[in-house]
C-alpha positions in Angstrom: 114.4 54.6 67.0 111.6 55.0 69.6 109.5 58.1 68.9 111.7 59.1 65.9 108.9 59.5 63.4 109.2 61.7 60.3 108.3 65.3 60.9 104.8 66.3 60.2 103.8 69.9 59.5 101.4 71.3 62.2 98.7 71.9 59.4 98.8 68.2 58.7 98.2 67.1 62.3 94.5 66.6 62.1 93.5 65.5 65.6 92.6 67.0 69.0 96.1 66.3 70.4 97.9 68.1 67.5 99.5 70.8 69.7 100.8 68.2 72.1 102.1 66.1 69.2 103.8 69.1 67.6 105.5 70.1 70.9 106.7 66.5 71.5 107.9 66.3 67.9 110.0 69.5 68.3 111.5 68.2 71.6 112.4 64.8 70.0 113.9 66.5 67.0 116.3 68.6 68.9 116.0 69.2 72.7 118.7 71.9 72.4 116.5 74.0 70.1 114.7 75.8 72.9 113.6 78.6 70.7 112.2 76.2 68.0 110.3 74.2 70.7 108.7 77.3 72.1 107.9 78.9 68.7 104.1 78.9 68.4 102.9 77.9 64.9 100.3 80.0 63.1 96.7 79.0 63.8 97.4 77.7 67.4 95.3 79.3 70.1 97.7 80.9 72.6 95.8 79.5 75.6 96.1 76.0 74.2 99.7 76.5 73.5 100.4 77.6 77.1 98.3 74.8 78.5 100.0 72.0 76.4 103.5 73.3 77.2 102.7 73.2 80.9 101.4 69.7 80.6 104.6 68.7 78.9 106.8 70.4 81.5 104.9 68.5 84.3 105.4 65.2 82.5 109.1 65.8 82.1 109.4 67.1 85.7 108.3 63.6 86.8 111.6 62.4 85.4 113.5 64.9 87.5 111.5 63.9 90.6 112.4 60.2 90.1 116.1 61.1 90.0 115.7 63.2 93.1 114.4 60.3 95.1 117.9 58.8 95.1 119.1 61.5 97.5 116.2 63.8 98.4 114.6 62.1 101.3 112.5 63.3 104.3 115.4 62.8 106.7 117.9 65.0 104.8 115.5 67.5 103.1 112.9 68.1 105.9 111.5 71.2 104.2 110.9 72.4 100.6 113.7 75.0 100.5 115.8 76.8 97.9 118.8 78.7 99.4 118.4 79.7 103.0 116.0 82.5 102.1 113.1 80.4 100.7 110.9 77.9 102.5 107.8 76.9 100.6 104.5 75.7 102.1 102.8 72.8 100.4 99.3 73.7 99.1 98.1 70.1 98.9 96.8 70.2 102.4 93.6 71.8 103.8 95.8 74.5 105.3 99.2 75.0 103.5 102.0 73.6 105.6 105.6 72.5 105.5 106.4 69.2 103.8 109.6 67.3 103.2 110.9 68.4 99.8 110.3 65.0 98.1 106.7 65.0 99.4 106.2 68.6 98.3 107.5 67.6 94.8 105.0 64.6 94.6 102.1 66.6 96.0 102.8 69.5 93.6 103.0 67.3 90.5 99.9 65.4 91.5 98.0 68.7 92.1 99.1 70.0 88.7 98.1 66.8 87.0 94.6 67.0 88.7 94.1 70.6 87.6 95.4 70.1 84.0 93.3 67.0 83.5 90.2 68.6 85.1 87.1 68.5 82.8 85.7 71.4 84.8 88.6 73.8 83.8 90.0 72.1 80.7 87.2 70.2 79.0 88.8 70.7 75.5 92.3 70.4 74.1 91.5 72.8 71.2 89.9 75.7 72.9 90.4 77.0 76.5 88.5 79.7 78.4 90.5 82.7 79.5 89.4 82.1 83.1 91.1 78.6 82.9 94.2 80.0 81.2 94.5 82.4 84.2 95.1 79.4 86.5 98.3 78.4 84.7 100.4 81.0 86.4 99.9 79.5 89.9 100.8 76.1 88.6 104.0 77.5 87.1 105.0 79.1 90.3 104.5 75.9 92.3 106.3 73.5 89.9 109.2 75.9 89.5 110.0 75.4 93.1 111.0 71.8 92.2 113.7 73.2 89.8 114.9 75.7 92.5 115.2 73.0 95.2 117.0 70.6 92.9 119.4 73.4 91.7 120.4 74.7 95.2 120.3 71.3 97.1 121.0 68.6 94.5 123.1 70.4 92.0 124.7 67.3 90.4 121.4 65.6 89.7 119.9 68.9 88.5 122.9 69.4 86.1 122.6 65.9 84.7 118.9 66.2 84.0 119.2 69.7 82.6 122.0 68.6 80.2 119.7 65.9 78.9 116.5 67.9 78.6 117.1 71.7 78.8 113.9 71.6 80.9 114.6 74.4 83.4 116.0 76.7 80.6 112.9 76.0 78.4 110.6 76.5 81.3 112.2 79.8 82.4 112.1 81.2 78.8 108.5 80.0 78.5 107.2 81.7 81.7 109.2 84.9 80.9 107.9 85.0 77.4 104.2 84.7 78.5 104.6 86.7 81.8 103.5 83.7 83.8 105.9 84.3 86.7 107.5 87.4 88.1 111.3 87.8 87.6 112.1 87.9 91.3 110.7 84.3 91.7 113.0 83.0 88.9 115.9 82.3 91.2 117.8 79.6 89.3 120.5 81.4 87.3 119.9 79.4 84.1 119.7 82.2 81.5 122.2 84.9 80.6 121.0 88.5 80.4 120.6 88.4 76.6 118.2 85.4 76.8 116.1 87.2 79.4 115.9 90.3 77.2 114.9 88.3 74.2 112.2 86.5 76.2 110.8 89.8 77.4 110.7 91.4 74.0 108.5 88.6 72.7 106.1 88.8 75.6 
């Protein structure tokens, strides 16, 4: 029964964390209703909506990273790769450099948490400056690489977590809907063509 409270309408959520509460309520209600989870209620600032979803994605990606630790280790995954064509450099260092995939995952989620919790860029949970919203795209690109590595190198773990959460599907539709990533970087084949078209038409 944990976190299975009765639904509250967004208009009745009278606190500074209302958008986060609303998103988490939608996820708890039905994790398979991706469209419903991503459906922005009236009166919600779009910048805040994007920001709170990205915070939620990063929180849930921590669950995937914990699962990855079982088999993604520095000896077997010496680089952050996805297929043989993509090697990603870790931006957590003074000069971006190669990192074992599990370290890249930790560094990227830590960096995302630092930025998204920064009082300098995100001092409010109810109003966000456009210059701060502009930073969300680079966070999306970096955290997406965790999905792509898991999909191409740890497929069983990826599938298990995706079946429980729909996290990669939700993330892919989200970044497509708000043009936060270019299509050529969305290399995990999680959506069919129809879903991609629907996502683009709402953008």
